[in-house]
PyMOL Python script that loads the backbone (N, CA, C, O; Angstrom):
from pymol import cmd

cmd.read_pdbstr("""\
ATOM      1  N   MET A   1      77.647 -69.759 118.367  1.00  0.00           N
ATOM      2  CA  MET A   1      76.840 -70.647 119.193  1.00  0.00           C
ATOM      3  C   MET A   1      75.752 -69.849 119.892  1.00  0.00           C
ATOM      4  O   MET A   1      75.989 -68.756 120.405  1.00  0.00           O
ATOM      5  N   ILE A   2      74.581 -70.407 119.902  1.00  0.00           N
ATOM      6  CA  ILE A   2      73.438 -69.699 120.486  1.00  0.00           C
ATOM      7  C   ILE A   2      73.560 -69.560 122.005  1.00  0.00           C
ATOM      8  O   ILE A   2      73.156 -68.538 122.559  1.00  0.00           O
ATOM      9  N   LEU A   3      74.112 -70.571 122.688  1.00  0.00           N
ATOM     10  CA  LEU A   3      74.270 -70.489 124.141  1.00  0.00           C
ATOM     11  C   LEU A   3      75.201 -69.346 124.528  1.00  0.00           C
ATOM     12  O   LEU A   3      74.927 -68.614 125.479  1.00  0.00           O
ATOM     13  N   ILE A   4      76.282 -69.194 123.803  1.00  0.00           N
ATOM     14  CA  ILE A   4      77.227 -68.105 124.089  1.00  0.00           C
ATOM     15  C   ILE A   4      76.563 -66.753 123.856  1.00  0.00           C
ATOM     16  O   ILE A   4      76.752 -65.826 124.644  1.00  0.00           O
ATOM     17  N   ASP A   5      75.791 -66.633 122.787  1.00  0.00           N
ATOM     18  CA  ASP A   5      75.070 -65.384 122.524  1.00  0.00           C
ATOM     19  C   ASP A   5      74.081 -65.073 123.641  1.00  0.00           C
ATOM     20  O   ASP A   5      73.974 -63.925 124.073  1.00  0.00           O
ATOM     21  N   ILE A   6      73.362 -66.080 124.107  1.00  0.00           N
ATOM     22  CA  ILE A   6      72.406 -65.874 125.207  1.00  0.00           C
ATOM     23  C   ILE A   6      73.139 -65.418 126.462  1.00  0.00           C
ATOM     24  O   ILE A   6      72.691 -64.493 127.139  1.00  0.00           O
ATOM     25  N   LEU A   7      74.267 -66.060 126.780  1.00  0.00           N
ATOM     26  CA  LEU A   7      75.055 -65.670 127.953  1.00  0.00           C
ATOM     27  C   LEU A   7      75.537 -64.227 127.847  1.00  0.00           C
ATOM     28  O   LEU A   7      75.417 -63.453 128.796  1.00  0.00           O
ATOM     29  N   LYS A   8      76.081 -63.873 126.691  1.00  0.00           N
ATOM     30  CA  LYS A   8      76.628 -62.523 126.530  1.00  0.00           C
ATOM     31  C   LYS A   8      75.535 -61.458 126.569  1.00  0.00           C
ATOM     32  O   LYS A   8      75.721 -60.403 127.175  1.00  0.00           O
ATOM     33  N   TRP A   9      74.391 -61.727 125.927  1.00  0.00           N
ATOM     34  CA  TRP A   9      73.300 -60.751 125.973  1.00  0.00           C
ATOM     35  C   TRP A   9      72.717 -60.646 127.378  1.00  0.00           C
ATOM     36  O   TRP A   9      72.383 -59.552 127.833  1.00  0.00           O
ATOM     37  N   SER A  10      72.593 -61.773 128.062  1.00  0.00           N
ATOM     38  CA  SER A  10      72.117 -61.742 129.452  1.00  0.00           C
ATOM     39  C   SER A  10      73.069 -60.941 130.325  1.00  0.00           C
ATOM     40  O   SER A  10      72.639 -60.150 131.164  1.00  0.00           O
ATOM     41  N   ALA A  11      74.362 -61.149 130.124  1.00  0.00           N
ATOM     42  CA  ALA A  11      75.367 -60.407 130.892  1.00  0.00           C
ATOM     43  C   ALA A  11      75.286 -58.918 130.604  1.00  0.00           C
ATOM     44  O   ALA A  11      75.348 -58.106 131.527  1.00  0.00           O
ATOM     45  N   SER A  12      75.149 -58.553 129.348  1.00  0.00           N
ATOM     46  CA  SER A  12      75.073 -57.132 128.973  1.00  0.00           C
ATOM     47  C   SER A  12      73.839 -56.457 129.548  1.00  0.00           C
ATOM     48  O   SER A  12      73.930 -55.394 130.162  1.00  0.00           O
ATOM     49  N   ILE A  13      72.693 -57.077 129.349  1.00  0.00           N
ATOM     50  CA  ILE A  13      71.434 -56.467 129.796  1.00  0.00           C
ATOM     51  C   ILE A  13      71.378 -56.383 131.315  1.00  0.00           C
ATOM     52  O   ILE A  13      70.977 -55.356 131.862  1.00  0.00           O
ATOM     53  N   SER A  14      71.777 -57.459 132.007  1.00  0.00           N
ATOM     54  CA  SER A  14      71.740 -57.421 133.471  1.00  0.00           C
ATOM     55  C   SER A  14      72.768 -56.420 134.016  1.00  0.00           C
ATOM     56  O   SER A  14      72.517 -55.772 135.031  1.00  0.00           O
ATOM     57  N   GLY A  15      73.905 -56.293 133.357  1.00  0.00           N
ATOM     58  CA  GLY A  15      74.899 -55.301 133.782  1.00  0.00           C
ATOM     59  C   GLY A  15      74.396 -53.876 133.627  1.00  0.00           C
ATOM     60  O   GLY A  15      74.654 -53.026 134.479  1.00  0.00           O
ATOM     61  N   ILE A  16      73.680 -53.614 132.543  1.00  0.00           N
ATOM     62  CA  ILE A  16      73.108 -52.281 132.320  1.00  0.00           C
ATOM     63  C   ILE A  16      72.064 -51.963 133.382  1.00  0.00           C
ATOM     64  O   ILE A  16      72.058 -50.867 133.943  1.00  0.00           O
ATOM     65  N   ILE A  17      71.186 -52.915 133.657  1.00  0.00           N
ATOM     66  CA  ILE A  17      70.142 -52.697 134.672  1.00  0.00           C
ATOM     67  C   ILE A  17      70.775 -52.509 136.048  1.00  0.00           C
ATOM     68  O   ILE A  17      70.361 -51.632 136.806  1.00  0.00           O
ATOM     69  N   ALA A  18      71.776 -53.327 136.376  1.00  0.00           N
ATOM     70  CA  ALA A  18      72.451 -53.204 137.673  1.00  0.00           C
ATOM     71  C   ALA A  18      73.127 -51.842 137.809  1.00  0.00           C
ATOM     72  O   ALA A  18      73.061 -51.214 138.866  1.00  0.00           O
ATOM     73  N   CYS A  19      73.765 -51.395 136.756  1.00  0.00           N
ATOM     74  CA  CYS A  19      74.422 -50.087 136.770  1.00  0.00           C
ATOM     75  C   CYS A  19      73.409 -48.980 137.041  1.00  0.00           C
ATOM     76  O   CYS A  19      73.670 -48.062 137.819  1.00  0.00           O
ATOM     77  N   LEU A  20      72.269 -49.074 136.400  1.00  0.00           N
ATOM     78  CA  LEU A  20      71.211 -48.089 136.613  1.00  0.00           C
ATOM     79  C   LEU A  20      70.718 -48.118 138.060  1.00  0.00           C
ATOM     80  O   LEU A  20      70.523 -47.070 138.676  1.00  0.00           O
ATOM     81  N   MET A  21      70.517 -49.325 138.599  1.00  0.00           N
ATOM     82  CA  MET A  21      70.048 -49.459 139.983  1.00  0.00           C
ATOM     83  C   MET A  21      71.028 -48.837 140.969  1.00  0.00           C
ATOM     84  O   MET A  21      70.619 -48.148 141.903  1.00  0.00           O
ATOM     85  N   VAL A  22      72.308 -49.075 140.767  1.00  0.00           N
ATOM     86  CA  VAL A  22      73.320 -48.541 141.682  1.00  0.00           C
ATOM     87  C   VAL A  22      73.451 -47.022 141.517  1.00  0.00           C
ATOM     88  O   VAL A  22      73.554 -46.296 142.506  1.00  0.00           O
ATOM     89  N   SER A  23      73.446 -46.548 140.278  1.00  0.00           N
ATOM     90  CA  SER A  23      73.679 -45.119 140.035  1.00  0.00           C
ATOM     91  C   SER A  23      72.506 -44.247 140.459  1.00  0.00           C
ATOM     92  O   SER A  23      72.697 -43.070 140.763  1.00  0.00           O
ATOM     93  N   LEU A  24      71.293 -44.800 140.485  1.00  0.00           N
ATOM     94  CA  LEU A  24      70.135 -44.001 140.909  1.00  0.00           C
ATOM     95  C   LEU A  24      70.148 -43.709 142.405  1.00  0.00           C
ATOM     96  O   LEU A  24      69.496 -42.769 142.859  1.00  0.00           O
ATOM     97  N   ASP A  25      70.883 -44.506 143.173  1.00  0.00           N
ATOM     98  CA  ASP A  25      71.031 -44.288 144.617  1.00  0.00           C
ATOM     99  C   ASP A  25      69.674 -44.144 145.305  1.00  0.00           C
ATOM    100  O   ASP A  25      69.417 -43.157 145.995  1.00  0.00           O
ATOM    101  N   LEU A  26      68.804 -45.147 145.104  1.00  0.00           N
ATOM    102  CA  LEU A  26      67.456 -45.119 145.683  1.00  0.00           C
ATOM    103  C   LEU A  26      67.369 -45.818 147.034  1.00  0.00           C
ATOM    104  O   LEU A  26      66.275 -46.145 147.495  1.00  0.00           O
ATOM    105  N   GLY A  27      68.489 -46.044 147.656  1.00  0.00           N
ATOM    106  CA  GLY A  27      68.502 -46.678 148.973  1.00  0.00           C
ATOM    107  C   GLY A  27      69.384 -47.915 148.976  1.00  0.00           C
ATOM    108  O   GLY A  27      69.710 -48.483 147.934  1.00  0.00           O
ATOM    109  N   ARG A  28      69.756 -48.308 150.188  1.00  0.00           N
ATOM    110  CA  ARG A  28      70.685 -49.429 150.360  1.00  0.00           C
ATOM    111  C   ARG A  28      70.167 -50.728 149.770  1.00  0.00           C
ATOM    112  O   ARG A  28      70.936 -51.468 149.157  1.00  0.00           O
ATOM    113  N   ARG A  29      68.888 -51.026 149.937  1.00  0.00           N
ATOM    114  CA  ARG A  29      68.353 -52.303 149.437  1.00  0.00           C
ATOM    115  C   ARG A  29      68.384 -52.354 147.917  1.00  0.00           C
ATOM    116  O   ARG A  29      68.751 -53.380 147.344  1.00  0.00           O
ATOM    117  N   ILE A  30      68.006 -51.273 147.259  1.00  0.00           N
ATOM    118  CA  ILE A  30      68.029 -51.245 145.784  1.00  0.00           C
ATOM    119  C   ILE A  30      69.470 -51.376 145.287  1.00  0.00           C
ATOM    120  O   ILE A  30      69.746 -52.127 144.352  1.00  0.00           O
ATOM    121  N   ILE A  31      70.377 -50.643 145.918  1.00  0.00           N
ATOM    122  CA  ILE A  31      71.792 -50.744 145.538  1.00  0.00           C
ATOM    123  C   ILE A  31      72.291 -52.165 145.771  1.00  0.00           C
ATOM    124  O   ILE A  31      72.994 -52.722 144.927  1.00  0.00           O
ATOM    125  N   GLY A  32      71.935 -52.753 146.907  1.00  0.00           N
ATOM    126  CA  GLY A  32      72.344 -54.131 147.201  1.00  0.00           C
ATOM    127  C   GLY A  32      71.853 -55.112 146.155  1.00  0.00           C
ATOM    128  O   GLY A  32      72.599 -55.991 145.724  1.00  0.00           O
ATOM    129  N   TRP A  33      70.598 -54.966 145.745  1.00  0.00           N
ATOM    130  CA  TRP A  33      70.061 -55.854 144.707  1.00  0.00           C
ATOM    131  C   TRP A  33      70.699 -55.562 143.352  1.00  0.00           C
ATOM    132  O   TRP A  33      70.796 -56.450 142.505  1.00  0.00           O
ATOM    133  N   GLY A  34      71.129 -54.335 143.150  1.00  0.00           N
ATOM    134  CA  GLY A  34      71.903 -54.023 141.949  1.00  0.00           C
ATOM    135  C   GLY A  34      73.209 -54.796 141.934  1.00  0.00           C
ATOM    136  O   GLY A  34      73.626 -55.300 140.891  1.00  0.00           O
ATOM    137  N   PHE A  35      73.860 -54.893 143.096  1.00  0.00           N
ATOM    138  CA  PHE A  35      75.091 -55.678 143.185  1.00  0.00           C
ATOM    139  C   PHE A  35      74.823 -57.164 142.981  1.00  0.00           C
ATOM    140  O   PHE A  35      75.650 -57.865 142.397  1.00  0.00           O
ATOM    141  N   VAL A  36      73.679 -57.654 143.453  1.00  0.00           N
ATOM    142  CA  VAL A  36      73.308 -59.051 143.195  1.00  0.00           C
ATOM    143  C   VAL A  36      73.208 -59.278 141.686  1.00  0.00           C
ATOM    144  O   VAL A  36      73.691 -60.284 141.165  1.00  0.00           O
ATOM    145  N   LEU A  37      72.585 -58.344 141.004  1.00  0.00           N
ATOM    146  CA  LEU A  37      72.464 -58.449 139.548  1.00  0.00           C
ATOM    147  C   LEU A  37      73.839 -58.376 138.877  1.00  0.00           C
ATOM    148  O   LEU A  37      74.089 -59.083 137.901  1.00  0.00           O
ATOM    149  N   PHE A  38      74.732 -57.523 139.396  1.00  0.00           N
ATOM    150  CA  PHE A  38      76.107 -57.468 138.893  1.00  0.00           C
ATOM    151  C   PHE A  38      76.810 -58.819 139.065  1.00  0.00           C
ATOM    152  O   PHE A  38      77.556 -59.246 138.184  1.00  0.00           O
ATOM    153  N   VAL A  39      76.574 -59.486 140.190  1.00  0.00           N
ATOM    154  CA  VAL A  39      77.172 -60.809 140.420  1.00  0.00           C
ATOM    155  C   VAL A  39      76.700 -61.776 139.332  1.00  0.00           C
ATOM    156  O   VAL A  39      77.501 -62.510 138.754  1.00  0.00           O
ATOM    157  N   GLY A  40      75.388 -61.768 139.058  1.00  0.00           N
ATOM    158  CA  GLY A  40      74.858 -62.629 137.997  1.00  0.00           C
ATOM    159  C   GLY A  40      75.450 -62.289 136.640  1.00  0.00           C
ATOM    160  O   GLY A  40      75.765 -63.180 135.852  1.00  0.00           O
ATOM    161  N   SER A  41      75.601 -61.009 136.372  1.00  0.00           N
ATOM    162  CA  SER A  41      76.198 -60.559 135.123  1.00  0.00           C
ATOM    163  C   SER A  41      77.636 -61.055 135.000  1.00  0.00           C
ATOM    164  O   SER A  41      78.045 -61.528 133.939  1.00  0.00           O
ATOM    165  N   SER A  42      78.397 -60.946 136.081  1.00  0.00           N
ATOM    166  CA  SER A  42      79.784 -61.419 136.066  1.00  0.00           C
ATOM    167  C   SER A  42      79.855 -62.921 135.811  1.00  0.00           C
ATOM    168  O   SER A  42      80.718 -63.390 135.069  1.00  0.00           O
ATOM    169  N   ILE A  43      78.949 -63.670 136.425  1.00  0.00           N
ATOM    170  CA  ILE A  43      78.941 -65.123 136.213  1.00  0.00           C
ATOM    171  C   ILE A  43      78.668 -65.438 134.744  1.00  0.00           C
ATOM    172  O   ILE A  43      79.311 -66.315 134.168  1.00  0.00           O
ATOM    173  N   CYS A  44      77.719 -64.729 134.138  1.00  0.00           N
ATOM    174  CA  CYS A  44      77.439 -64.936 132.703  1.00  0.00           C
ATOM    175  C   CYS A  44      78.656 -64.587 131.857  1.00  0.00           C
ATOM    176  O   CYS A  44      79.011 -65.333 130.944  1.00  0.00           O
ATOM    177  N   TRP A  45      79.304 -63.452 132.152  1.00  0.00           N
ATOM    178  CA  TRP A  45      80.486 -63.052 131.383  1.00  0.00           C
ATOM    179  C   TRP A  45      81.617 -64.059 131.540  1.00  0.00           C
ATOM    180  O   TRP A  45      82.277 -64.415 130.564  1.00  0.00           O
ATOM    181  N   ILE A  46      81.840 -64.520 132.772  1.00  0.00           N
ATOM    182  CA  ILE A  46      82.906 -65.495 133.014  1.00  0.00           C
ATOM    183  C   ILE A  46      82.630 -66.779 132.235  1.00  0.00           C
ATOM    184  O   ILE A  46      83.525 -67.318 131.583  1.00  0.00           O
ATOM    185  N   THR A  47      81.405 -67.262 132.303  1.00  0.00           N
ATOM    186  CA  THR A  47      81.046 -68.494 131.607  1.00  0.00           C
ATOM    187  C   THR A  47      81.222 -68.347 130.095  1.00  0.00           C
ATOM    188  O   THR A  47      81.833 -69.199 129.449  1.00  0.00           O
ATOM    189  N   GLY A  48      80.685 -67.266 129.541  1.00  0.00           N
ATOM    190  CA  GLY A  48      80.820 -67.035 128.103  1.00  0.00           C
ATOM    191  C   GLY A  48      82.269 -66.871 127.678  1.00  0.00           C
ATOM    192  O   GLY A  48      82.674 -67.366 126.626  1.00  0.00           O
ATOM    193  N   ALA A  49      83.052 -66.172 128.499  1.00  0.00           N
ATOM    194  CA  ALA A  49      84.462 -65.943 128.167  1.00  0.00           C
ATOM    195  C   ALA A  49      85.263 -67.238 128.251  1.00  0.00           C
ATOM    196  O   ALA A  49      86.156 -67.459 127.433  1.00  0.00           O
ATOM    197  N   LEU A  50      84.963 -68.093 129.216  1.00  0.00           N
ATOM    198  CA  LEU A  50      85.655 -69.380 129.293  1.00  0.00           C
ATOM    199  C   LEU A  50      85.312 -70.256 128.092  1.00  0.00           C
ATOM    200  O   LEU A  50      86.171 -70.963 127.566  1.00  0.00           O
ATOM    201  N   MET A  51      84.058 -70.205 127.665  1.00  0.00           N
ATOM    202  CA  MET A  51      83.637 -71.016 126.517  1.00  0.00           C
ATOM    203  C   MET A  51      84.307 -70.565 125.216  1.00  0.00           C
ATOM    204  O   MET A  51      84.536 -71.373 124.317  1.00  0.00           O
ATOM    205  N   THR A  52      84.619 -69.263 125.125  1.00  0.00           N
ATOM    206  CA  THR A  52      85.243 -68.736 123.907  1.00  0.00           C
ATOM    207  C   THR A  52      86.752 -68.523 124.076  1.00  0.00           C
ATOM    208  O   THR A  52      87.425 -68.004 123.185  1.00  0.00           O
ATOM    209  N   LYS A  53      87.262 -68.935 125.235  1.00  0.00           N
ATOM    210  CA  LYS A  53      88.694 -68.806 125.545  1.00  0.00           C
ATOM    211  C   LYS A  53      89.173 -67.347 125.489  1.00  0.00           C
ATOM    212  O   LYS A  53      90.265 -67.055 125.001  1.00  0.00           O
ATOM    213  N   ASP A  54      88.337 -66.451 125.995  1.00  0.00           N
ATOM    214  CA  ASP A  54      88.663 -65.019 126.035  1.00  0.00           C
ATOM    215  C   ASP A  54      89.229 -64.694 127.417  1.00  0.00           C
ATOM    216  O   ASP A  54      88.510 -64.252 128.313  1.00  0.00           O
ATOM    217  N   GLU A  55      90.527 -64.923 127.567  1.00  0.00           N
ATOM    218  CA  GLU A  55      91.187 -64.790 128.869  1.00  0.00           C
ATOM    219  C   GLU A  55      91.076 -63.397 129.489  1.00  0.00           C
ATOM    220  O   GLU A  55      90.787 -63.300 130.682  1.00  0.00           O
ATOM    221  N   PRO A  56      91.293 -62.310 128.735  1.00  0.00           N
ATOM    222  CA  PRO A  56      91.160 -60.985 129.361  1.00  0.00           C
ATOM    223  C   PRO A  56      89.752 -60.732 129.921  1.00  0.00           C
ATOM    224  O   PRO A  56      89.603 -60.123 130.980  1.00  0.00           O
ATOM    225  N   LEU A  57      88.725 -61.202 129.207  1.00  0.00           N
ATOM    226  CA  LEU A  57      87.354 -60.966 129.665  1.00  0.00           C
ATOM    227  C   LEU A  57      87.035 -61.755 130.926  1.00  0.00           C
ATOM    228  O   LEU A  57      86.424 -61.213 131.848  1.00  0.00           O
ATOM    229  N   TRP A  58      87.434 -63.019 130.990  1.00  0.00           N
ATOM    230  CA  TRP A  58      87.120 -63.766 132.202  1.00  0.00           C
ATOM    231  C   TRP A  58      87.975 -63.308 133.372  1.00  0.00           C
ATOM    232  O   TRP A  58      87.520 -63.344 134.515  1.00  0.00           O
ATOM    233  N   THR A  59      89.207 -62.879 133.111  1.00  0.00           N
ATOM    234  CA  THR A  59      90.047 -62.356 134.186  1.00  0.00           C
ATOM    235  C   THR A  59      89.425 -61.091 134.786  1.00  0.00           C
ATOM    236  O   THR A  59      89.320 -60.959 136.005  1.00  0.00           O
ATOM    237  N   GLN A  60      89.020 -60.173 133.922  1.00  0.00           N
ATOM    238  CA  GLN A  60      88.385 -58.935 134.386  1.00  0.00           C
ATOM    239  C   GLN A  60      87.143 -59.247 135.210  1.00  0.00           C
ATOM    240  O   GLN A  60      86.932 -58.651 136.266  1.00  0.00           O
ATOM    241  N   ASN A  61      86.329 -60.166 134.740  1.00  0.00           N
ATOM    242  CA  ASN A  61      85.073 -60.447 135.424  1.00  0.00           C
ATOM    243  C   ASN A  61      85.241 -61.275 136.681  1.00  0.00           C
ATOM    244  O   ASN A  61      84.356 -61.264 137.536  1.00  0.00           O
ATOM    245  N   MET A  62      86.346 -61.993 136.826  1.00  0.00           N
ATOM    246  CA  MET A  62      86.637 -62.650 138.107  1.00  0.00           C
ATOM    247  C   MET A  62      86.891 -61.581 139.174  1.00  0.00           C
ATOM    248  O   MET A  62      86.423 -61.697 140.307  1.00  0.00           O
ATOM    249  N   VAL A  63      87.638 -60.538 138.797  1.00  0.00           N
ATOM    250  CA  VAL A  63      87.896 -59.435 139.731  1.00  0.00           C
ATOM    251  C   VAL A  63      86.591 -58.699 140.036  1.00  0.00           C
ATOM    252  O   VAL A  63      86.297 -58.416 141.197  1.00  0.00           O
ATOM    253  N   LEU A  64      85.809 -58.389 139.001  1.00  0.00           N
ATOM    254  CA  LEU A  64      84.538 -57.706 139.213  1.00  0.00           C
ATOM    255  C   LEU A  64      83.579 -58.550 140.048  1.00  0.00           C
ATOM    256  O   LEU A  64      82.822 -58.011 140.855  1.00  0.00           O
ATOM    257  N   PHE A  65      83.606 -59.859 139.863  1.00  0.00           N
ATOM    258  CA  PHE A  65      82.784 -60.758 140.666  1.00  0.00           C
ATOM    259  C   PHE A  65      83.102 -60.577 142.153  1.00  0.00           C
ATOM    260  O   PHE A  65      82.195 -60.469 142.979  1.00  0.00           O
ATOM    261  N   GLY A  66      84.395 -60.546 142.485  1.00  0.00           N
ATOM    262  CA  GLY A  66      84.793 -60.342 143.879  1.00  0.00           C
ATOM    263  C   GLY A  66      84.354 -58.990 144.423  1.00  0.00           C
ATOM    264  O   GLY A  66      83.871 -58.892 145.551  1.00  0.00           O
ATOM    265  N   ILE A  67      84.524 -57.950 143.616  1.00  0.00           N
ATOM    266  CA  ILE A  67      84.109 -56.607 144.035  1.00  0.00           C
ATOM    267  C   ILE A  67      82.596 -56.569 144.231  1.00  0.00           C
ATOM    268  O   ILE A  67      82.110 -55.988 145.202  1.00  0.00           O
ATOM    269  N   ASN A  68      81.857 -57.179 143.323  1.00  0.00           N
ATOM    270  CA  ASN A  68      80.400 -57.179 143.425  1.00  0.00           C
ATOM    271  C   ASN A  68      79.907 -57.998 144.614  1.00  0.00           C
ATOM    272  O   ASN A  68      78.909 -57.639 145.239  1.00  0.00           O
ATOM    273  N   CYS A  69      80.593 -59.092 144.931  1.00  0.00           N
ATOM    274  CA  CYS A  69      80.240 -59.859 146.140  1.00  0.00           C
ATOM    275  C   CYS A  69      80.440 -59.000 147.386  1.00  0.00           C
ATOM    276  O   CYS A  69      79.641 -59.055 148.321  1.00  0.00           O
ATOM    277  N   PHE A  70      81.509 -58.207 147.393  1.00  0.00           N
ATOM    278  CA  PHE A  70      81.717 -57.284 148.509  1.00  0.00           C
ATOM    279  C   PHE A  70      80.574 -56.267 148.581  1.00  0.00           C
ATOM    280  O   PHE A  70      80.121 -55.922 149.672  1.00  0.00           O
ATOM    281  N   GLY A  71      80.105 -55.784 147.418  1.00  0.00           N
ATOM    282  CA  GLY A  71      78.966 -54.866 147.391  1.00  0.00           C
ATOM    283  C   GLY A  71      77.714 -55.506 147.955  1.00  0.00           C
ATOM    284  O   GLY A  71      76.971 -54.855 148.690  1.00  0.00           O
ATOM    285  N   VAL A  72      77.461 -56.763 147.630  1.00  0.00           N
ATOM    286  CA  VAL A  72      76.304 -57.483 148.194  1.00  0.00           C
ATOM    287  C   VAL A  72      76.444 -57.547 149.705  1.00  0.00           C
ATOM    288  O   VAL A  72      75.495 -57.256 150.433  1.00  0.00           O
ATOM    289  N   TYR A  73      77.624 -57.927 150.178  1.00  0.00           N
ATOM    290  CA  TYR A  73      77.857 -57.990 151.616  1.00  0.00           C
ATOM    291  C   TYR A  73      77.632 -56.628 152.270  1.00  0.00           C
ATOM    292  O   TYR A  73      76.954 -56.517 153.291  1.00  0.00           O
ATOM    293  N   ARG A  74      78.207 -55.612 151.667  1.00  0.00           N
ATOM    294  CA  ARG A  74      78.164 -54.271 152.252  1.00  0.00           C
ATOM    295  C   ARG A  74      76.752 -53.703 152.314  1.00  0.00           C
ATOM    296  O   ARG A  74      76.388 -53.062 153.300  1.00  0.00           O
ATOM    297  N   TYR A  75      75.956 -53.930 151.278  1.00  0.00           N
ATOM    298  CA  TYR A  75      74.641 -53.297 151.219  1.00  0.00           C
ATOM    299  C   TYR A  75      73.489 -54.184 151.676  1.00  0.00           C
ATOM    300  O   TYR A  75      72.440 -53.663 152.055  1.00  0.00           O
ATOM    301  N   LEU A  76      73.649 -55.505 151.654  1.00  0.00           N
ATOM    302  CA  LEU A  76      72.533 -56.369 152.034  1.00  0.00           C
ATOM    303  C   LEU A  76      72.779 -57.209 153.274  1.00  0.00           C
ATOM    304  O   LEU A  76      71.826 -57.563 153.968  1.00  0.00           O
ATOM    305  N   ILE A  77      74.026 -57.538 153.575  1.00  0.00           N
ATOM    306  CA  ILE A  77      74.298 -58.474 154.661  1.00  0.00           C
ATOM    307  C   ILE A  77      74.797 -57.766 155.921  1.00  0.00           C
ATOM    308  O   ILE A  77      74.291 -58.012 157.016  1.00  0.00           O
ATOM    309  N   ARG A  78      75.776 -56.900 155.766  1.00  0.00           N
ATOM    310  CA  ARG A  78      76.388 -56.234 156.918  1.00  0.00           C
ATOM    311  C   ARG A  78      75.373 -55.344 157.626  1.00  0.00           C
ATOM    312  O   ARG A  78      74.608 -54.618 156.991  1.00  0.00           O
ATOM    313  N   LYS A  79      75.382 -55.415 158.914  1.00  0.00           N
ATOM    314  CA  LYS A  79      74.539 -54.529 159.713  1.00  0.00           C
ATOM    315  C   LYS A  79      75.345 -53.281 160.018  1.00  0.00           C
ATOM    316  O   LYS A  79      76.350 -53.332 160.726  1.00  0.00           O
ATOM    317  N   ARG A  80      74.896 -52.172 159.480  1.00  0.00           N
ATOM    318  CA  ARG A  80      75.611 -50.908 159.620  1.00  0.00           C
ATOM    319  C   ARG A  80      75.224 -50.236 160.933  1.00  0.00           C
ATOM    320  O   ARG A  80      74.044 -50.091 161.252  1.00  0.00           O
ATOM    321  N   LYS A  81      76.231 -49.836 161.675  1.00  0.00           N
ATOM    322  CA  LYS A  81      75.987 -49.113 162.921  1.00  0.00           C
ATOM    323  C   LYS A  81      75.509 -47.697 162.580  1.00  0.00           C
ATOM    324  O   LYS A  81      76.002 -47.087 161.631  1.00  0.00           O
ATOM    325  N   PRO A  82      74.553 -47.178 163.350  1.00  0.00           N
ATOM    326  CA  PRO A  82      74.168 -45.784 163.136  1.00  0.00           C
ATOM    327  C   PRO A  82      75.362 -44.875 163.408  1.00  0.00           C
ATOM    328  O   PRO A  82      76.142 -45.127 164.327  1.00  0.00           O
ATOM    329  N   ARG A  83      75.502 -43.835 162.623  1.00  0.00           N
ATOM    330  CA  ARG A  83      76.624 -42.934 162.847  1.00  0.00           C
ATOM    331  C   ARG A  83      76.114 -41.511 162.943  1.00  0.00           C
ATOM    332  O   ARG A  83      75.054 -41.160 162.423  1.00  0.00           O
ATOM    333  N   ASP A  84      76.899 -40.719 163.617  1.00  0.00           N
ATOM    334  CA  ASP A  84      76.566 -39.320 163.822  1.00  0.00           C
ATOM    335  C   ASP A  84      77.210 -38.500 162.719  1.00  0.00           C
ATOM    336  O   ASP A  84      78.435 -38.486 162.599  1.00  0.00           O
ATOM    337  N   ASP A  85      76.417 -37.822 161.916  1.00  0.00           N
ATOM    338  CA  ASP A  85      76.955 -37.035 160.795  1.00  0.00           C
ATOM    339  C   ASP A  85      77.138 -35.565 161.144  1.00  0.00           C
ATOM    340  O   ASP A  85      77.101 -34.708 160.261  1.00  0.00           O
ATOM    341  N   ASP A  86      77.334 -35.266 162.419  1.00  0.00           N
ATOM    342  CA  ASP A  86      77.508 -33.859 162.827  1.00  0.00           C
ATOM    343  C   ASP A  86      78.781 -33.285 162.354  1.00  0.00           C
ATOM    344  O   ASP A  86      79.067 -32.117 162.618  1.00  0.00           O
TER     345      ASP A  86
END
""", "prot")
cmd.dss("prot")
cmd.show_as("cartoon", "prot")
cmd.util.cbc("prot")
cmd.orient("prot")
């Protein structure tokens, strides 16, 4: 099915870009937006996996979705207190 292929390719490409954004460590905002992209990737994977009845894939991505939402919160929403690194 073409819709499933589009979902899976979108999930793969967005996951690769998000991984690059997070691993480059170019600042909190870039990392946060990388996690936003990971959330989108997880949603695509979950949708595609449910459509193809691939239980291990959707289970894994439900967990990753939660972890990535925490990353969005941590890097884009939470106000971090300044800390002393002495």
